[in-house]
C-alpha positions, 0 to 999 in steps of 0.5 A: 515267829519272824518273817524275812524277805524271800531272796528269790523274790524278784525286785520290781523294775521301774514302770514299763509300758503296758505293765498293770499298776499294782494297788495297795491293799485297803481291805482291812481298813475298809472292814474296820470302817464297816464296824465303825458304821455299825457302831455309829448306827447303834449310837444313833439308836441309843441317842433316840432312846430317852433316858429312864424310859421303861423297857415296856414302852410301845414303839410300834404295833401291828394290828394292835400287837405291840413292839416294845422298846426292850424288844427293839433294843434287844434285836439291835444288840443281836444284829450288831452288838457283837461286831460293835463290841469286837471293834472296841475290844480290838482297839484297846488290845492294839493300844496295849500292843503299842505300849508292849512293842514300843510302837508309835503312830503319828498324826501324819501317818493317820492322815496318809491312811485316810487319804488313801482310803478316800482314793480307794472309795468307789462311791458305793461305800459312802456309809463307811465314812458316816463316822465322826472324825475322832472315831475314824482316826482312832480306828485307823490308828489301831489298824496301823498298830496291828500292821506295824506289829506284824511287819516289824521283823520283815525286811523289804529292800529299799529298791523294791519300795522305790520301784513300787512308788515309781510304778504307782505315782498316781496313787499318791496324787490325791484329788480334792474330795468333798464329804457329800450329802444328798436328798433324792426325790421322785418329782420336781414338785417334791424337790422344790418343796424340799429346797423351800424347807431348807431355805426356811431353816430345816435340817438337811440331815433330818429332811434326808431321813424323812424325804429321800427315796434313796434309803441307803443314804437317807438313813444316814442323813443323806451322807454318801461319803467323800466324792471327787469329780470324775469318780466313775461310780458317782453320778456326774451331776452330783460330783460336779455340784459337790465341787462347786458348792461351799461348805454348808450350802446346797444345790438346786434340784439336779436331774439324775440319769434315772430320772430322779432328782437330787439336792446335794450339800457339802459338809466338808472339803478334804484338800487334795495333796501330792505325797512325795516318796519320802512321805509314803516310803514307810507306808509302801514298805509296810504294805509290801511287808504285809504281802509276805505274811503267809496269811492275814492276821486280825487283832483277835490273835493278840487277845490271849497275850493281853488277857482280853475277855468279853461278854460274848465269851470265847 
């Protein structure tokens, strides 16, 4: 089935004073990045498991009642295994769809989508970026293939695309962003001890897991994703420190609004960029085309077409 633009739908006019700014939809990409995070968590657990160890090895106990490694891994599979495998199958399905429909995704397109994701991040979804760059790019590529397949027969007028760009220029003026880690402690003494351990060569990630009282970021080695100065949902002291640090260094203990202290480190800087209309024209056209679909579509819709099967059955 193909979809065409409704001729009754008005073409947006250039920006007017007081008119609310439209935002592109980032939900699908954020959802797939959540799957990435789950997969990363499972990979980390598997990395901790020594090769060749027995399934009956005790990993914990309560009043002498043992929890075995086999029970632990089975519980992890029950909780996260299905979603992780789903992401892998969908990625392969989309790669097959790209060949079938002769769809190409360029590195520049992936770069743009990742930049858009960073601007959409509100500071509470830092875990979504706790994934290695290569895996992130593969997942974004799969999502782009899906969107291109779904919108290949939808017509969006050039005037509508240009009007959207004029109304939302600020969306494409992407600020510098800093991939940040933090260790949060409750006292000045703990903060000074943590800095001393860092100076003596301890791993920032390991200390975050061991010492940080912010459990969400601590479990990820302190990773809170990409942040920018002035980001409303990010502690101002943390954002300012991140912008001033060199990659691989850390800050002095910072006083947070709630009284806790944080040591901040920056592992990567993403340079800001202003995207021209030509650079984002196809991106906007695709997003506007997706708005015309009667309902959202996931890669699972293509499983039957490409004979996809998996462990969890139908």
